[in-house]
N, C-alpha and C positions, 0 to 999 in steps of 0.2 A: 896817139889815137884820139884823145879828147879834142885836140885842135882840128883834126880832120872832120870829126862829127859836127863841130860847131860851124864849119864852113859848108856843110851839106845838110839842108833841112830834111830831106827824105830819110837819110840815115838816122838823124836825131829823132824823127817821128817814129821810126821803126823801133828804136831803143826805148822810147817812152810809151809805146802802145800798150804793152802788158801792164805797166804800172797804172796808166790812166784807166784801163778797163777794170783793174782791181779796185781803184778808188770809186769807180762808178757803181759797181754791183756789190761791194763789200763794205759794211758799215765800219769795220775796223781792220787793222792790219794783222795778218797772221804772223805768229811768231814761229820762224823756221826752226828754232831750237826747242820749241815746245813739244808737248806730247801729241800723239795723233788725236787723242780725245779733245785737246784744246783746239786743234785745227778743225775738228768736226763741229765744234760748238759755234764756229763763226757762221753766222746766218747770212745767207745770200738774199739780197733784195729781189724778190720775184714779183713784186707788184709796183705799179706806178703810184705816185702820190695821189693822183686822182682816184684810183681804186680804193685807197684807204679812206678818202673823204666820203666816197659812196657807202662804204661799210659803216662808217661812223653815223652817217645820216639815216641809213635804213635799218641798222641793228642797234648800235650803242645808244643813240639818243632815244628811240622808243623804249628801250629797257629802262633808261633813267626816268622817263616819264611814268612808266608803270610803277617804278619804285616809289614815286611820290604818292600814288594812290594807295599802295600797300602801307606806306608809312602813316598816311592820314587815317586809314582804317585801324591801324594798330594803336595809334596815339589816341584816337577818339572812338566813340561808338559808331559802328557801321550803320545803325538804324536807331531812330528815336521813336518810341511809341508812347502816346499820351493816354495811359490807362486810367480808368475811373479811380476816384479817391478811395473807394471801398476795397480796392485790390490790395492784397498783401504783397510783400516783397517777392515771394516765390511766384505768385501769380503774375506779377509784372515781368519777372524774368522769363517765365514761360511764354507770355504773350509776345515779348520781343523776339525770342527764339523762333516761335511759331510763325510770326509774320515775316521774319527774315528768310525763313525756309520757303514759305508760300509765295510771297511777293505778288499777290493778286489784289486788284482793286475791286472792292465790292460796290460796283455801280448799281444804284437802285433800278430795279426793273430788268436787270440782265441776269440770265441764268448762270449758275456757278461754273458750268463748263465753258461758258463764253466770256468770262470776265477777262479784261485786259491784264496781261502779265508785265511785270517790271523786272523779269529775270535778266534781261539784257544788261542792266546796270551791274548786276553781280558778276556776269560773265565777261564783261568788257576787259578787265585787267588781264585775265588769262588768255583772252583772244589776242591782245596786243603782244603778249609773250610768244604765243604761237606764230603770229605774223613775223616777229623778229627772227624766229627760227627759220621760217620759210624764206625770208629775204636773205638769210645767210647761205642758203643752198648754192647759189651761183659761185660765191667765193670758195665754198668748200669743194665744189666740183673742179674749180680752177686749181685748187691746191692738190687734189688727187690726180687730175689729168695732165696738168702742165708742170707741176713742181719738179717731178723726177726728170722729165725731159729737159727742162730748162737748166736744172742743176748740172746734169751730165754734159750738156752742150757748152755751158759757160765754163765749166772746169776744163773741158777739152780745148776750148778757145784760149784760155789762159796758158795752158801748157804748150800748145802749138805756136802761139805768138812768141813765147819765150824761145822755143826750139828753132823756129824757122827764121825769125827776124832778128831777135836780140843776139843769138849766137852767130847768125850769119854776118851781122854787122861787125861783131867782134872778130870773127874769123877773117873778114876782108881787110880789117885795119892794118895788120902787120904787112900784108901784101901791098897795100897802097903805100905805106911808109917805105917799104923796100924799093918800090918803083920810083918814088920821089927822091930817095937818097941816091939811086943810081943815075939820076939826071944831073946830080951835082948841085953846087950852090947857085948856079946861074939859072935855075929853073924859074919860069914865070908863073904868075897866078893862073893864067889861061891854061898852061900845061898841067898844073895841079888839078884844075877843075875837070879837064879832059880825062885824067887818070882816074879820078873819083867817079865820074859818070860812066866810064867804061867798066869799072869794077861793079857799079850798081846794076848794070845791065845783065851781069852774070847771075843767074838764079840757080840755086841748088835744086835737085829733084824734090826735096822735101817742100821747098817753097812752091814749086809748080803744083804739087799734089794738094797742098793746103789751099792755094788760091782756087783750084778747081772745086774743092769742097765748099769754100765760101760762096763761089758762084752758084753751085747747086743749091745750097741752103738759102741763098737769096731768092731763088725761084720758087721755093716752097712757101705756101701760105697756110700751113696747118695751124700754126699758133695764132695767126691773124684771124682765121675763121673761129678758132676756139675763143679768142678774146671777144670777137663780135658776138658770139653766142652767149658769153657770160653777161655782157652789157644788155643785150636784148632780153635775156632771161630776167634780169632785175626789173626791166620795164614791164614785161608781161606779168610777172609774179606780183608786182605792186598793184595790179588791178584788183587783186583779191582784197587786200586791206583797205584800199581806197573805196571800193564798192561797199564793203561792210560798214566802214566808219561813216560814209555819207548816209547810208540807210539809218544807222544808229543816231546820227546827229539830227536827221530830219524827223524821225518818228519818236525817239525816246526823249521827250522834253519834260515829262512828269516826274517830280521828285517827292510828291505827297500823295498818299492813297489811304483808302479806308480798308482796314484789315478785318475780315470776318473771323473772329476767334472760334466760333462754333455756331451751327445752325441746326435746328431739328429737321428731320426728314420732311415734315409737313410744313410747307412754307406759309400756310394759312393759320398757323398756330399763333399764340400770343406774341405780340411784338416784343415783349420784355425778354423773351427767350433768345432773341437775336442779339448777340453780344458783338459789337464792332468797336474798334479803336482806330483813331487817326495816327498814322505813322509818317515819318519823313526820312528820306535818304540824304544825308548831308554831303556825300561825296559826288552827287550827280553833276553839280555845276563844274567841279574840277574835271570830271571825266569828259564832259562835253567840250571843255577848253582843250584838254589833251587830244581829243578826237580831231578837232579842227586843226590843231597844230600839226598833228601827224599827217593829216590830209595835205596840208600846204607843204610840209616838208617833203613828202613823197612826190608830189607833183613837181616841186622844184628840182629834186634829184633827177627825176625823169627828163626834165627839160635840159639840164646840163649834160646828162648822158647822151641825149640825142645830138646836142651841139658838139660834144666831144667826138662822137662817131662821125658826124659830118666832116669835122676838121681832120680826123685821122684818115678816113677812107675815101674822101672826095677831094677836099682841098689839098692836103699834103700829097695825095696820090697823083693829082693833076700837076 
C-alpha cells in the first residue's frame, strides 16, 4: 500500500491532510492514550499571529506603560510641596496631602471656583487602564462569539477528514493491490496508473456528503464578517483613547502650581492670612511621554489593521 500511495500524489495528500491540519491549529500533539482531561487541555489556536500583535499593541503595552507611572509614584513622592521653614513636620505632611487632593492652581486675580485644575495628571494612569480594558472588548467578543463555533467546526473537520479520506484511501489500497496482482507480473506502469486513477474516481457516500458540507461552508461568510467587525471595532474604539490623550498632551503641560492651603472668606482681609505654597508634580513629564507613545502606537496599529483588512478582503479576494 505504501508504494501505491507514493506513486499517487492525490492519495498521499488525502492521507496527510488530517495530520497537516492538526499541526496547523494545534500547538502540540494530542496523546491518544492520555486521559480525556489531557486532550481537553490542548488549546486550539483560534487567532492569527496578527491578532495577537494587535492585542499586545493595544492592551499589553499600555498596561506596561501605566506600570511605569505607578512604580515611579510608589518609589518617589507623587507631589513635592515647598512649605515655609516655620512649618512643623505634621503641617508639611498635611499641606502635601491637601494639595495632592485639591490640585488647583491659585492664579492671582482668579476666583477660587474658576482656578485651573491639574486633576488630569492624577487621573491619567487610571484612564489608561480603562482604555486598555476598552481595547480588549473586541478580542473578548471574538472569544465568546467565535471560539465555540470554530472549536466545534475544527474538531468536526479533523474527524471527518480522517473518516472520509484517510480511511477511504486505506480501504482502496487492498482493492488496488488485488487488481494489480490479477494482471500478473507483466503489468505496465501505465496500467498501474489507470487502476489507481479509476479507484480514486470512486467516492463513498460519506465523501460526497463531506464535500457538499465543505462547499456550503465555503459559501458562508459569517466568520469573515465577525472578523471584520472585530478589526473595525479596534479602530473605532481607539478613537476614544487617542482623542483623550491628544487633549491631555495639548492642554496639560503644567507641572508646577501654587496651592492655597487656606483662605479666609473675606478676600480683602490681611494678606498674611493667605497661606500658599509652591508644589510640583514630578511624574508629569513621564506621563506626557507615555501619552504621546500611546497615541503613536494606537495610530500605527490602526494603520496596519487597515492594511491587513485591505489585503484580506480586497487583494486576496480579487
